[in-house]
N, C-alpha and C positions, 0 to 999 in steps of 0.2 A: 503494500500500499504505498501512497505516496503521504509525505508529512505536511501540515498544515499549521499555520500559525495565525490566530483572529484576534480581530482588534474592533470593538464594538461597545457601545455603552447600554448596560442593563440596569435593571433595578432588582434589588435581592434582599431577603431578610432570612435570619436564622431560622430553621425549620427542622425538626427531626423527619425521618422517613415515616414513621407512623403519623404523626400529625399532617404531612403532606397526603398521605393516603386517605385520612379523613378528610381533609380539605377537599378532596376530589371527589369523596364519596366512594371509593374505592376499596374492595377487601384486601388487606394486606396478605401477600402470599407467605407461606408458612416458613420457608427457607430465607426471607428477608427479616432482619432485625429492626423492629419499629423504633429502637432507641437511637439507630445510627443517626449522627450529627449530620447537618447539611444545610441547604439553602434554597427556599423556593426563589425562582428565577424568571423575571418577567422581561420577555423581549420587547424591542419598539414596535413591533406588530400586535403585540398584546398575546403571543403566545407564553404560556407557562409551564415549566417544568421543575423539577427536584435535581440538585446536583449534590454529590456527597461532599462533605467539608473538604478533604483533600484535594481532590479534582478541582473544586470551586478555587480553594486558595493558590492552587498552580497558574489557574488561568484569568483569573481576575485581582484587581487592586481596586481600592477606593479612588475615586475620581478627583481627589484632594492630594494625592501625592504620586502623580504620574511622572514617568521618566520624559525626556524631550522625544524620546524615539515614539511614545506612544502619543505624546501631545502632537508630533508631526502627523502621524496617521490620523488622528483625529481633526485636526486642521484640514487634510485633503477630503475630509469627509464633510466639512462645511461647518464644523464647530468652530467657536472662539475659544482661545485658551490663554491663560495669563499665569504669571508665577506669584505665589504667596509672598514670596520674598522681595517683591517689587515695592520699591516705598511709594509711588505714584498712585493714586486713587483714579480708578477709571481705564486704567492701562489694558490693553489686549492685543493679540496677534490674531491675523486672519490670513488664510491662503487666498491669493488672487490668482485666478486661471491663467491672467495675461490676454494677449492678443496673438496667438501663433499665426494667425492668417492674415493680421494686419488690422489696422484701424486708421482712418483718414487723420493725417497730423494736423495738430493745432498750431498756431503760429509760434508759441512760445517753445515748442519743442522742434519746430522746422528751424528756427534760429538757432537753439543750442546746437542740433547735428549737422547744420548746413544743408537741409534739404528743403525743398518746396512745401509750403503749407498744401495740405490737401493728400501730400504723397502718403503711399501706404506705410505705415510705422509699425513694424514686428515686436512684439514684446513677448519674451519667456516667462512663464509662471514664476511669482515671487511671494515673500512674505510680506505683511504689511502691519505696521503697529500704531495704535491709537493711542497717541501722547496725553499727558497729565492736563495739556490746554486744549484738548478737543481736536487738534491737527493730526494728520497723518502721514507716515514715512513709510518709504520701504525698509524692511529691518533684516539684519543679520545676526544671528545670535552670538553671542560671547562663548567662549568655552564654559564660563562658569554658568551660562543657561542651559548649554548643552549637557553638562553633567549634574544639574540639578534634579530632583527628584519631588520639587513642591509644584509642579504644573497642575494647574486646575482647569476645568470645564467653566466657560462663563455662561451661563441661561440666559 
């Protein structure tokens, strides 16, 4: 079998195997231990399942202590992320898809690049940050940002 790694946002709460079966209205099979610790898991489409504690802990971590790698995957899925360690209020990062097929160039960009206004200007995907003053800038993470584990999803 091929191996996979998943990145998604879920909702979960602790629940034993027995409590999950009661929740679903199912008879628990005799070979299963109703006291097994685990989690009720709810996915974004509303689907619910139960996950044993060990497997859950290997696959998931709270959204308030993500690595930058996980935060980057969430950015690509359209989420806004920020670091708890940032001092500025209201700061967050988004993923911009850019304009790989080009967009007509405005006057300011045309003058900066020495091209004609209206020419097609191609732009690769990039990260953009909302600054404390409400302005926005292209953004490149520092090494501290890349190694931090205090990334959060901004709702």
